[in-house]
C-alpha positions, -999 to 999 in steps of 0.1 A, spaced: 502 542 -155 495 506 -160 478 486 -132 479 451 -143 511 432 -137 517 419 -175 507 455 -185 536 468 -163 562 446 -176 554 454 -209 559 490 -202 599 476 -190 600 457 -220 592 484 -245 615 508 -228 645 484 -231 634 480 -268 629 515 -276 666 523 -262 684 494 -286 665 508 -311 675 546 -306 712 532 -308 711 514 -340 693 541 -358 718 565 -343 743 547 -358 734 545 -392 721 579 -390 757 595 -381 777 573 -406 749 588 -433 757 622 -421 799 614 -421 795 603 -457 771 633 -471 800 657 -450 828 637 -466 812 644 -504 806 680 -493 843 687 -487 853 664 -519 875 641 -494 865 606 -519 884 584 -498 868 592 -468 834 590 -483 837 557 -496 852 545 -458 823 563 -447 798 550 -475 807 512 -459 804 521 -425 769 535 -435 758 502 -456 770 479 -429 750 498 -401 718 498 -427 720 463 -432 722 457 -392 694 479 -385 671 457 -413 682 426 -398 671 436 -363 638 447 -378 645 485 -370 640 497 -399 626 479 -431 645 461 -454 632 482 -483 640 513 -468 677 503 -459 679 492 -496 664 531 -505 689 548 -481 716 528 -493 708 536 -532 705 570 -527 738 573 -505 753 553 -531 743 579 -562 756 608 -542 788 592 -534 795 580 -574 782 615 -587 812 630 -566 837 606 -578 827 610 -613 831 649 -612 
Protein backbone atom coordinates (compact mmCIF):
# COMPACT_ATOMS: atom_id res chain seq x y z
CA UNK A 1 0.00 0.00 0.00
CA UNK A 2 1.43 3.40 -0.92
CA UNK A 3 2.36 5.87 1.79
CA UNK A 4 2.97 9.12 -0.10
CA UNK A 5 0.09 11.25 -1.26
CA UNK A 6 1.24 11.26 -4.90
CA UNK A 7 1.58 7.46 -4.90
CA UNK A 8 -1.98 7.11 -3.58
CA UNK A 9 -3.24 9.40 -6.33
CA UNK A 10 -1.32 7.44 -8.96
CA UNK A 11 -2.94 4.25 -7.67
CA UNK A 12 -6.41 5.77 -8.10
CA UNK A 13 -5.54 7.00 -11.61
CA UNK A 14 -4.19 3.58 -12.56
CA UNK A 15 -7.35 1.83 -11.40
CA UNK A 16 -9.52 4.22 -13.44
CA UNK A 17 -7.40 3.71 -16.55
CA UNK A 18 -7.43 -0.06 -16.06
CA UNK A 19 -11.22 -0.12 -15.93
CA UNK A 20 -11.48 2.00 -19.08
CA UNK A 21 -8.98 -0.18 -20.93
CA UNK A 22 -10.81 -3.37 -19.89
CA UNK A 23 -14.04 -2.04 -21.41
CA UNK A 24 -12.32 -1.14 -24.67
CA UNK A 25 -10.54 -4.51 -24.86
CA UNK A 26 -13.79 -6.29 -24.10
CA UNK A 27 -15.54 -4.55 -26.98
CA UNK A 28 -13.11 -5.67 -29.65
CA UNK A 29 -12.71 -9.16 -28.19
CA UNK A 30 -16.48 -9.71 -28.26
CA UNK A 31 -16.68 -8.34 -31.81
CA UNK A 32 -13.92 -10.70 -32.98
CA UNK A 33 -15.59 -13.64 -31.25
CA UNK A 34 -18.98 -12.89 -32.84
CA UNK A 35 -17.36 -12.64 -36.28
CA UNK A 36 -15.67 -16.02 -35.89
CA UNK A 37 -18.91 -17.60 -34.62
CA UNK A 38 -20.83 -16.24 -37.62
CA UNK A 39 -18.21 -17.67 -40.00
CA UNK A 40 -18.42 -21.03 -38.22
CA UNK A 41 -22.21 -21.05 -38.72
CA UNK A 42 -21.78 -20.04 -42.40
CA UNK A 43 -23.87 -16.90 -41.77
CA UNK A 44 -21.94 -14.67 -44.15
CA UNK A 45 -24.09 -11.55 -43.96
CA UNK A 46 -23.80 -11.48 -40.18
CA UNK A 47 -20.08 -12.22 -40.46
CA UNK A 48 -19.55 -9.20 -42.71
CA UNK A 49 -21.50 -6.93 -40.36
CA UNK A 50 -19.61 -8.21 -37.33
CA UNK A 51 -16.32 -7.77 -39.22
CA UNK A 52 -17.13 -4.08 -39.67
CA UNK A 53 -17.88 -3.74 -35.95
CA UNK A 54 -14.68 -5.56 -35.04
CA UNK A 55 -12.59 -3.34 -37.31
CA UNK A 56 -14.17 -0.24 -35.83
CA UNK A 57 -13.54 -1.47 -32.28
CA UNK A 58 -9.92 -2.38 -33.08
CA UNK A 59 -9.32 1.03 -34.65
CA UNK A 60 -10.72 2.78 -31.59
CA UNK A 61 -8.57 0.67 -29.28
CA UNK A 62 -5.46 1.51 -31.31
CA UNK A 63 -6.42 5.18 -31.43
CA UNK A 64 -6.74 5.28 -27.64
CA UNK A 65 -3.45 3.38 -27.33
CA UNK A 66 -5.03 0.43 -25.53
CA UNK A 67 -3.33 -1.80 -28.10
CA UNK A 68 -0.53 -1.02 -30.53
CA UNK A 69 -1.55 0.04 -34.04
CA UNK A 70 0.34 -2.89 -35.59
CA UNK A 71 -1.49 -5.32 -33.29
CA UNK A 72 -4.80 -3.87 -34.44
CA UNK A 73 -3.71 -4.13 -38.07
CA UNK A 74 -2.64 -7.76 -37.61
CA UNK A 75 -5.92 -8.72 -35.93
CA UNK A 76 -7.97 -6.96 -38.63
CA UNK A 77 -5.98 -8.66 -41.37
CA UNK A 78 -6.38 -12.14 -39.90
CA UNK A 79 -10.09 -11.63 -39.28
CA UNK A 80 -10.62 -10.31 -42.81
CA UNK A 81 -8.75 -13.32 -44.19
CA UNK A 82 -11.10 -15.70 -42.32
CA UNK A 83 -14.24 -13.94 -43.61
CA UNK A 84 -12.95 -13.79 -47.21
CA UNK A 85 -12.13 -17.51 -47.15
CA UNK A 86 -15.65 -18.25 -45.93
CA UNK A 87 -17.20 -16.10 -48.68
CA UNK A 88 -15.05 -17.79 -51.31
CA UNK A 89 -16.35 -21.26 -50.38
